C-alpha positions in Angstrom: 0.2 0.0 -0.1 1.5 3.4 -1.2 -0.1 5.4 1.8 -1.0 4.3 5.2 -4.8 4.6 6.3 -4.3 8.0 8.0 -2.3 9.0 5.1 -5.1 8.2 2.8 -7.8 9.7 5.0 -5.8 13.1 5.0 -5.8 12.7 1.0 -9.2 12.5 0.7 -9.5 15.9 2.7 -7.2 17.4 0.5 -9.0 16.2 -2.7 -11.9 17.6 -1.2 -10.3 20.9 -0.9 -8.8 20.7 -4.1 -12.6 20.1 -5.7 -13.3 23.5 -4.2 -10.3 25.2 -5.4 -10.9 23.9 -8.9 -14.1 25.8 -9.2 -12.7 29.2 -10.1 -10.8 27.6 -13.2 -14.2 26.7 -14.8 -16.4 29.5 -14.4 -17.0 29.9 -18.2 -17.8 26.0 -18.5 -20.2 25.2 -15.8 -20.9 22.0 -17.3 -17.4 20.9 -17.4 -17.2 22.4 -14.0 -19.7 19.8 -12.7 -18.2 17.1 -14.4 -14.4 17.7 -13.2 -15.4 18.6 -9.6 -17.8 15.8 -8.9 -15.1 13.6 -10.6 -12.7 14.8 -8.2 -15.2 14.4 -5.2 -15.8 10.7 -6.2 -12.1 9.9 -6.3 -11.6 11.6 -2.8 -14.6 9.7 -1.6 -12.9 6.2 -2.8 -9.8 7.3 -1.2 -11.6 7.7 2.0 -13.3 4.3 1.9 -10.0 2.7 1.3 -8.7 4.5 4.5 -11.8 3.5 6.4 -11.6 -0.2 5.2 -7.7 -0.2 6.1 -8.2 0.9 9.6 -11.2 -1.4 10.4 -9.5 -4.4 8.7 -6.3 -4.0 10.4 -7.4 -3.1 14.0 -4.7 -0.7 14.6 -4.6 3.1 15.5 -2.4 5.6 13.8 -1.6 8.9 15.1 -0.2 12.0 13.6 0.4 15.7 15.1 0.2 18.6 12.6 1.7 22.0 13.6 -1.1 23.7 11.8 -2.9 25.1 15.2 -2.3 27.8 17.6 1.3 28.3 19.3 1.7 25.1 21.5 -1.7 23.9 20.4 -1.1 21.4 17.4 -3.7 19.7 15.5 -3.6 15.9 16.8 -5.3 13.4 14.5 -5.9 9.7 15.0 -7.4 6.9 13.0 -8.8 3.7 14.9 -11.3 1.3 14.2 -14.1 3.4 15.2 -13.2 6.6 13.0 -12.2 4.0 10.2 -15.8 2.6 10.5 -17.5 6.3 10.2 -14.7 7.1 7.7 -15.9 4.2 5.4 -19.7 5.1 5.9 -18.9 8.8 4.7 -17.1 7.9 1.8 -19.5 5.1 0.6 -22.2 7.5 0.2 -20.4 10.4 -0.8 -19.1 8.5 -3.8 -22.6 7.5 -4.9 -24.0 11.1 -4.4 -21.0 12.4 -6.0 -21.8 10.1 -9.0 -25.7 11.2 -8.8 -24.7 14.7 -8.5 -23.2 15.1 -12.0 -26.7 14.9 -13.6 -28.6 16.3 -10.9 -26.6 19.4 -10.5 -27.2 20.1 -14.2 -30.5 20.8 -13.8 -29.5 24.2 -11.7 -27.6 25.4 -14.8 -28.9 28.7 -16.0 -31.1 29.1 -12.7 -28.8 29.0 -9.9 -24.8 29.3 -9.2 -23.7 25.9 -9.1 -20.1 26.9 -8.2 -21.6 28.0 -4.6 -23.2 24.4 -4.4 -20.0 22.5 -5.2 -17.7 24.5 -3.1 -19.6 24.1 0.1 -20.3 20.5 -0.7 -16.9 20.0 -0.6 -16.1 21.9 2.5 -19.0 20.0 4.1 -17.6 16.7 3.4 -13.7 17.7 4.3 -15.4 18.8 7.8 -17.0 15.7 8.4 -14.0 13.4 7.7 -11.9 15.7 9.7 -14.5 15.4 12.6 -14.0 11.8 12.6 -10.1 12.2 12.4 -9.8 14.6 15.3 -7.8 13.6 18.4 -8.0 16.9 20.2 -11.0 19.4 21.1 -9.5 22.3 19.3 -9.5 20.5 15.6 -12.7 18.6 16.7 -14.3 21.9 17.3 -12.8 23.5 14.3 -14.2 20.8 11.8 -17.4 20.7 13.5 -18.0 24.2 12.8 -16.9 24.1 9.3 -19.5 21.1 8.8 -22.2 23.3 10.3 -21.2 26.6 8.3 -21.0 24.8 5.0 -24.2 22.8 5.5 -25.8 26.1 6.5 -25.1 27.8 3.1 -26.1 24.3 1.6 -29.6 24.7 3.1 -29.8 28.4 2.1 -28.7 27.7 -1.7 -32.2 28.8 -3.1 -32.0 31.8 -0.9 -34.7 33.6 -2.8 -37.4 31.6 -1.0 -38.6 32.8 2.5 -38.9 29.2 4.0 -35.3 28.3 3.1 -34.1 31.5 4.8 -36.1 30.6 7.8 -35.0 27.0 7.7 -31.4 27.8 7.5 -31.7 30.3 10.4 -33.3 27.7 12.7 -30.8 25.4 11.7 -27.8 27.2 12.4 -29.1 28.4 15.9 -29.9 24.9 16.9 -26.3 23.9 15.8 -24.6 26.6 17.4 -26.3 25.8 20.9 -25.2 22.1 20.5 -21.7 23.4 19.7 -21.7 25.4 22.9 -22.7 22.5 24.8 -19.9 20.3 23.3 -17.4 23.0 23.7 -18.4 23.3 27.6 -18.2 19.3 27.7 -14.6 19.2 26.4 -13.7 22.3 28.6 -15.0 20.3 31.8 -12.9 17.2 30.7 -9.8 19.3 29.6 -10.0 21.2 32.9 -10.2 18.2 35.2 -7.4 16.5 33.1 -4.9 19.1 34.0 -6.5 20.5 37.3 -7.5 23.8 35.2 -3.6 24.7 35.1 -3.0 25.1 31.5 -4.2 24.1 28.0 -2.6 20.8 27.7 -5.7 19.1 28.6 -7.1 19.6 25.2 -5.9 16.5 23.6 -8.0 13.6 23.6 -5.0 11.4 25.3 -5.0 13.7 28.1 -8.7 13.2 28.7 -8.2 9.5 28.3 -5.6 9.2 31.2 -7.8 11.4 33.3 -10.0 10.0 36.1 -13.3 12.2 36.5 -15.0 12.4 39.8 -18.6 11.1 39.1 -20.4 14.6 39.4 -18.1 16.2 36.7 -18.2 13.0 34.5 -22.0 12.9 34.5 -21.8 17.0 33.6 -19.5 16.4 30.7 -21.6 13.6 29.4 -25.1 15.5 29.5 -23.3 18.4 27.9 -21.9 16.2 25.1 -25.0 14.3 24.8 -27.3 17.4 24.4 -24.8 19.0 21.9 -24.6 15.6 19.8 -28.4 15.3 20.0 -29.0 18.6 18.7 -27.2 17.6 15.5 -28.5 14.1 15.1 -32.2 15.6 15.5 -33.0 13.8 18.7 -36.4 14.8 20.0 -37.0 17.6 21.5 -34.0 19.0 19.7 -35.3 17.7 16.2 -37.3 20.8 15.1 -34.8 22.1 12.4 -34.5 18.8 10.6 -37.8 18.6 8.9 -37.2 22.2 8.0 -33.7 22.1 6.6 -33.6 18.8 4.8 -36.8 19.4 2.6 -35.5 23.0 1.3 -31.8 21.7 0.7 -31.2 20.4 -2.9 -31.7 16.8 -2.9 -28.2 15.5 -3.2 -27.3 17.6 -0.1 -30.3 16.1 1.7 -28.7 12.7 1.0 -25.7 13.6 2.8 -26.9 15.5 5.7 -29.4 12.8 6.6 -27.1 10.0 5.5 -24.0 11.1 6.8 -24.2 14.3 9.0 -26.5 13.0 11.5 -23.9 9.9 12.0 -21.0 12.2 13.1 -23.4 13.1 16.1 -23.5 9.3 16.8 -19.8 9.1 16.7 -19.4 12.0 18.9 -21.5 10.3 21.6 -19.5 7.0 21.4 -16.5 8.8 21.4 -16.8 11.0 24.3 -18.9 8.0 26.3 -16.9 5.1 25.6 -13.4 6.4 24.8 -12.7 9.6 26.8 -15.0 9.0 29.9 -15.1 5.2 29.7 -16.5 4.4 33.1 -20.4 5.3 33.5 -23.3 4.2 35.4 -26.3 2.3 33.8 -28.6 5.1 33.9 -26.7 7.0 31.3 -27.5 4.1 28.9 -31.0 4.1 29.8 -31.4 8.0 29.3 -29.6 7.5 25.8 -32.1 4.6 25.2 -35.2 6.7 26.3 -34.4 9.4 23.9 -33.9 7.2 21.3 -37.3 5.5 21.9 -38.8 9.0 22.2 -37.4 10.2 18.8 -38.1 6.9 16.9 -41.8 6.7 17.6 -42.3 10.3 17.4 -40.4 10.5 14.2 -42.1 7.7 12.3 -45.5 9.2 13.7 -44.9 12.6 12.2 -43.6 11.1 8.9 -46.8 9.3 8.6 -48.7 12.7 8.6 -46.8 14.3 6.0 -47.5 14.9 2.1 -44.2 16.5 1.3 -42.0 13.7 0.3 -38.8 15.2 1.6 -40.2 16.1 4.8 -41.5 12.5 5.2 -38.1 11.4 4.8 -36.6 13.9 7.1 -39.1 12.9 9.8 -38.1 9.2 9.3 -34.3 10.5 9.7 -35.3 11.2 13.2 -37.0 7.9 13.8 -33.8 6.1 12.1 -31.2 8.0 14.2 -33.5 7.0 17.2 -33.2 3.5 16.2 -29.4 4.0 16.5 -29.5 5.7 19.8 -31.5 2.9 21.3 -28.8 0.3 20.3 -26.1 2.7 21.6 -28.0 3.0 25.1 -28.1 -0.7 25.3 -24.5 -1.2 25.1 -23.9 1.4 27.4 -26.3 -0.4 30.0 -24.8 -3.7 29.2 -21.3 -2.6 29.3 -21.9 -0.8 32.8 -22.8 -4.3 34.1 -19.9 -5.8 32.4 -21.5 -7.9 29.9 -19.1 -7.4 27.1 -20.6 -10.0 24.7 -24.0 -8.7 24.9 -22.7 -4.9 24.8 -20.8 -6.0 21.7 -24.0 -7.2 19.9 -25.9 -3.9 20.7 -23.1 -1.8 19.4 -22.7 -3.8 16.3 -26.5 -3.5 15.8 -26.3 0.3 16.4 -23.3 0.8 14.0 -24.6 -1.5 11.3 -27.9 0.5 11.2 -26.0 3.8 11.0 -24.3 2.2 7.9 -27.6 0.8 6.8 -29.4 4.2 7.2 -26.7 6.2 5.1 -27.3 3.6 2.3 -31.0 3.6 2.1 -31.8 7.0 3.1 -29.2 8.4 0.7 -31.1 6.2 -1.8 -34.4 7.5 -0.9 -33.4 11.1 -0.8 -31.6 10.7 -4.4 -34.8 8.9 -5.8 -37.0 12.0 -4.3 -34.5 14.2 -6.1 -35.1 12.4 -9.3 -38.8 12.8 -8.7 -38.6 16.5 -8.1 -36.2 17.0 -11.1 -38.7 15.3 -13.3 -42.1 16.9 -11.9 -41.0 20.1 -9.9 -43.4 18.8 -7.3 -42.7 17.6 -3.6 -46.3 17.0 -2.6 -47.2 13.5 -2.8 -51.0 14.3 -3.2 -50.1 15.9 -6.6 -48.2 13.0 -7.8 -49.1 9.4 -8.8 -48.7 6.9 -11.6 -44.9 7.7 -11.7 -43.8 4.1 -12.1 -44.9 4.2 -15.8 -42.9 7.3 -16.6 -40.0 6.4 -14.4 -39.6 2.8 -14.0 -35.9 3.0 -12.9 -36.4 5.6 -10.4 -39.5 3.5 -9.2 -37.8 0.3 -8.6 -34.9 1.7 -7.0 -37.2 3.8 -4.7 -39.0 0.7 -4.0 -35.6 -1.1 -2.8 -35.1 1.8 -0.4 -38.6 1.7 0.8 -38.2 -2.3 1.6 -34.7 -1.6 3.2 -36.1 1.2 5.5 -39.1 -0.8 6.4 -36.8 -3.5 7.7 -37.9 -6.1 5.5 -35.7 -8.9 4.5 -33.6 -9.5 2.1 -32.6 -6.0 2.5 -30.2 -4.4 4.9 -32.6 -2.6 7.2 -33.8 -6.0 8.4 -30.3 -7.3 9.7 -29.8 -4.5 12.1 -33.0 -4.1 13.5 -33.0 -7.8 14.1 -29.7 -7.7 15.8 -31.3 -4.9 18.1 -34.2 -7.3 18.8 -31.6 -10.0 20.0 -29.9 -7.9 22.3 -33.4 -6.6 23.9 -34.3 -10.4 24.2 -30.9 -10.7 26.4 -32.0 -8.2 28.6 -33.0 -10.7 31.5 -29.3 -11.2 31.9 -29.2 -7.7 33.8 -29.1 -7.6 37.5 -31.4 -4.6 37.8 -34.9 -5.3 38.4 -36.1 -2.1 37.2 -34.3 -2.4 33.7 -35.7 -6.0 33.5 -39.1 -4.1 33.8 -38.5 -1.5 31.4 -36.6 -3.7 28.6 -39.9 -5.4 27.5 -41.7 -2.0 27.3 -38.6 -0.5 25.1 -38.7 -3.8 22.9 -42.6 -3.4 22.4 -42.0 0.4 21.3 -39.2 -0.6 19.0 -41.5 -3.3 17.2 -44.3 -0.7 17.0 -41.8 1.7 15.4 -40.9 -0.8 13.0 -44.3 -1.7 11.8 -45.4 1.8 11.5 -42.2 2.6 9.5 -43.5 0.0 7.1 -46.8 1.6 6.9 -45.2 5.1 6.3 -43.3 3.9 3.1 -46.1 2.1 1.9 -47.9 5.4 2.0 -44.7 7.1 0.4 -44.3 4.4 -2.5 -47.8 3.8 -3.2 -49.1 7.4 -3.2 -45.9 8.9 -5.3 -45.3 5.9 -8.0 -48.9 3.9 -8.2 -52.2 4.9 -9.4 -52.8 7.8 -11.6 -51.3 11.1 -11.8 -53.2 13.3 -9.2 -51.9 16.7 -10.7 -54.3 19.4 -11.6 -52.2 19.8 -14.9 -50.7 17.1 -17.0 -47.0 17.2 -17.5 -44.2 15.6 -19.4 -42.1 13.5 -16.7 -39.1 12.2 -18.0 -36.7 9.4 -16.5 -33.6 10.4 -14.4 -30.2 11.1 -16.2 -28.0 7.9 -16.2 -25.5 9.5 -13.9 -28.5 10.0 -11.6 -29.7 6.3 -12.2 -26.0 4.9 -11.7 -25.6 6.7 -8.1 -29.0 5.1 -7.1 -28.0 1.7 -8.5 -25.0 1.6 -6.6 -26.5 2.6 -3.3 -29.3 0.1 -3.7 -26.7 -2.7 -4.5 -25.3 -1.7 -1.2 -28.6 -2.0 0.6 -28.8 -5.7 -1.0 -25.1 -6.8 -0.2 -25.4 -5.8 3.2 -28.7 -7.6 3.7 -27.6 -10.8 2.1 -24.2 -11.1 3.5 -24.2 -9.8 6.8 -21.5 -12.1 8.4 -19.1 -10.8 6.1 -19.6 -7.3 7.0 -19.8 -8.1 10.6 -16.8 -9.9 10.8 -14.9 -6.9 9.0 -16.1 -4.3 11.4 -15.6 -6.7 14.6 -12.5 -4.4 15.5 -14.8 -1.6 16.5 -16.6 -3.4 19.5 -13.3 -5.0 20.4 -12.0 -1.3 20.8 -15.1 -0.3 22.4 -16.3 -2.7 24.7 -13.4 -5.2 24.6 -15.3 -8.1 23.1 -16.1 -9.3 19.6 -19.3 -10.5 18.3 -18.0 -12.7 15.3 -17.3 -15.5 18.1 -20.6 -16.5 17.6 -21.8 -14.5 14.7 -19.3 -16.1 12.4 -19.2 -19.6 13.4 -21.2 -20.9 10.4 -19.2 -18.8 8.2 -20.5 -16.2 5.5 -23.8 -18.0 5.0 -25.3 -17.9 8.6 -25.4 -15.0 11.0 -25.9 -16.3 14.5 -25.4 -13.2 17.0 -26.1 -15.3 20.0 -26.0 -19.0 19.7 -27.4 -21.3 16.7 -30.1 -22.6 18.6 -31.3 -19.2 19.6 -31.3 -17.1 16.5 -30.1 -17.4 13.1 -30.6 -15.8 9.7 -29.0 -16.2 6.5 -29.8 -13.5 3.9 -28.7 -15.4 0.9 -31.2 -18.3 1.4 -34.1 -15.8 2.0 -33.0 -13.8 -1.1 -32.8 -17.0 -3.1 -36.2 -18.0 -2.0 -37.9 -14.7 -2.9 -36.0 -14.6 -6.2 -37.5 -18.1 -7.2 -40.9 -16.9 -6.3 -40.7 -13.9 -8.0 -39.2 -15.4 -11.5 -41.7 -18.6 -11.1 -44.6 -15.9 -10.9 -43.5 -14.0 -13.9 -42.6 -17.1 -16.1 -46.2 -18.5 -15.2 -48.0 -15.0 -16.0 -46.0 -14.0 -19.2 -44.7 -17.1 -20.9 -47.9 -19.3 -21.0 -50.2 -17.6 -23.7 -53.8 -16.6 -22.2 -52.7 -16.5 -18.5 -52.6 -13.1 -18.1 -55.6 -10.4 -19.0 -55.3 -6.7 -18.6 -58.5 -5.0 -17.8 -59.3 -1.5 -16.3 -58.8 -0.7 -12.7 -62.0 -1.4 -10.9 -63.9 1.9 -10.2 -65.6 0.6 -6.9 -69.0 0.9 -9.1 -68.5 4.9 -9.9 -68.4 5.6 -13.5 -67.2 9.1 -13.2 -64.4 9.0 -11.1 -61.4 11.2 -11.9 -57.9 11.0 -11.2 -58.0 13.2 -8.2 -60.6 11.1 -6.3 -58.2 8.2 -5.9 -57.2 7.1 -2.4 -54.0 9.1 -1.4 -51.8 9.6 1.4 -54.0 11.7 3.8 -56.7 8.9 3.2 -54.0 6.3 4.2 -52.9 7.8 7.3 -56.3 9.1 8.6 -56.6 5.8 10.9 -53.1 6.4 12.5 -54.2 10.2 12.9 -57.2 9.4 14.8 -55.5 6.9 17.1 -52.5 9.1 17.7 -54.1 12.5 17.6 -53.4 13.5 21.1 -49.6 13.6 20.0 -50.2 16.2 17.2 -51.5 19.8 16.8 -54.2 18.9 14.3 -56.5 21.6 12.6 -58.9 20.2 10.4 -61.7 22.0 8.4 -64.1 21.2 5.8 -64.8 24.5 4.1 -67.8 25.4 1.4 -66.9 28.2 -0.8 -69.4 29.6 -3.3 -68.9 29.2 -7.0 -70.7 30.3 -10.1 -74.5 30.4 -9.9 -75.0 28.4 -13.1 -72.9 25.6 -12.0 -74.2 22.2 -11.2 -72.4 22.6 -7.8 -73.0 26.0 -6.5 -70.7 25.4 -3.7 -67.2 24.0 -3.7 -66.1 21.6 -0.8 -62.6 22.0 0.1 -60.9 20.0 2.9 -57.9 21.6 4.9 -55.6 19.6 7.2 -52.7 21.0 9.1 -50.6 18.8 11.5 -48.1 20.6 13.3 -45.1 19.7 15.9 -46.4 19.7 19.3 -42.9 20.6 20.6 -43.2 24.2 19.1 -45.7 24.8 21.5 -44.3 22.8 24.3 -40.8 24.0 24.2 -39.7 26.3 21.4 -42.3 29.2 21.5 -42.1 29.7 25.1 -38.3 29.9 25.1 -38.5 32.1 22.3 -40.9 34.2 24.0 -38.9 34.3 27.3 -35.9 35.3 25.1 -37.7 38.3 23.6 -38.8 39.5 27.1 -35.4 39.3 28.3 -33.9 41.0 25.4 -36.5 43.6 25.6 -35.3 44.4 29.3 -31.6 44.1 28.4 -32.2 46.5 25.7 -33.2 49.3 28.0 -29.1 49.2 29.0 -28.7 50.8 25.5 -29.2 54.2 26.2 -26.9 55.8 23.6 -25.0 57.9 25.9 -21.4 57.7 26.1 -21.2 58.5 29.7 -23.5 55.4 30.4 -21.2 52.9 28.6 -18.1 54.2 30.4 -19.9 53.5 34.0 -20.4 49.8 32.5 -16.9 49.5 31.7 -15.6 50.8 34.8 -17.7 48.6 36.8 -16.6 45.7 34.8 -13.0 46.6 35.3 -13.9 46.5 39.2 -15.5 43.3 39.2 -12.6 41.5 37.1 -10.0 43.2 39.5 -11.9 41.7 42.6 -12.7 38.1 41.5 -10.4 36.9 38.8 -6.9 36.2 40.0 
């Protein structure tokens, strides 16, 4: 190998920066700019994948110190199996999205400045990779802020729209609240590492070597968890996500949802298991509780959406919640010194993080293809697209099956592994946890069922039936580069589903590093064909056998229906006995989710009206019937509006200090100096 894994990772960061630097050289030929820059991004992504695979497969740790920071505060970098796993995840999806973006971004030519999109996308990916390589608080926070700032400008890309500006502002406010919490967490740990004497404790090695008192450790954990939860979209810090992801370009939405949210997962694992290391069981229970709240809330709100990209955004809240459930389980089992079960839970969480990156990236790319072809985000105005966009429809269906945790695709494996961890909870010695774990497992199962219903709605409303729009439009299939990006992502979903033992065996160095135990001791007993996470007599799964069985059934059905003459008869769609039905009278997404809206209505802020508006007196129907439905997130009323109101009141009171007189400002300065002289040594 020419470069070590860490050198390859740094090369990928450099290539993403080169991508941004290439933009000015192609200002007169934007079409060539798109091809060259996204080609460079694809190479950078593959370099990151190679570095990550080498780091995880080798199981070793590499370090480097770069004299690029402040005096006596150099940048510390580290590539270990944990950071290698997330580096692989970033590189895989970034490669697929880079290929997809060649065709997608061409749709902005002549309408939007594509140079801005390319520059901030490259800085965004460079920041994410640097986050997982950082080994001190300084470079971590610099990279974290680079990632946040770049994604802010990406959300603001179509800045002429008020909803885009509002979403970007909301995102950057919550992002910086989270960043302050992370900064304070690092400050607590760095200060305790050196006794608050100097700045040498800013490196993660100094924090690892320190022993934190229980109270300070809890404070550092709660601050870090709050900051990372804000970035991950964990309820109740989630409100930015369904606002920002729908308005961003779809290739950016795929990266933000598939990758940026995972950097928060990485941060929680790094701080909890690596820097603090020793923790009580209730930390894990807290993480699991917020994961369950996010999962059930996210999927229920997703079911209520008619905007396709907003539905996918709420679904991201659900899936990140599922990852946090697994991380919480791992923390609980680790605190009770059950390393093998902890390794199972951690593997389930990491595998779902990788799975979600792929299938959510695929779904956002599919939604982008639909938006690119129809200029429409509302599912109620779509329908029948499977006939006009068959490639996109089939690939979107693969994403829907994967995210619904149905075999033989990847979502099933990670959620099945999480269930296996729940089933081992009787091993816990705490009676309270033995009581709560079945409740958590039941909510987890409910989330999985609701997720399947959600994506039946998404696929059926968008691609099946007839076109519901008020105006007929010419819809075209996605560009070949867009299809190629989606095909590669769909292939990843299938491979992770039918060959899980191979991938779990590869990533086994991560649980060894984090909890000190592998999972492949049991999972790999029967080779690549069978996955046995606990013991063969308790649970086993063979994705390739399931896939082969499904393939045989599908091929047999096709042969029986299409090869034998006279077997298949095409007839008009049943009209339920009504002869004058129009396309707009079809069963739609609102109708589909109505029973669940009635059952779980107490969770939503619902405004539902039936309006009668007069029409022409000569019309056969002098009044027009209009149904109006608005479903809003209750957390706006419960948390954000009260906090905003209190902030405005405080600001108005503080504003009275601004009197516009120089004498008053001199008095303020004098009082401040006196206070500093009295209280600061």
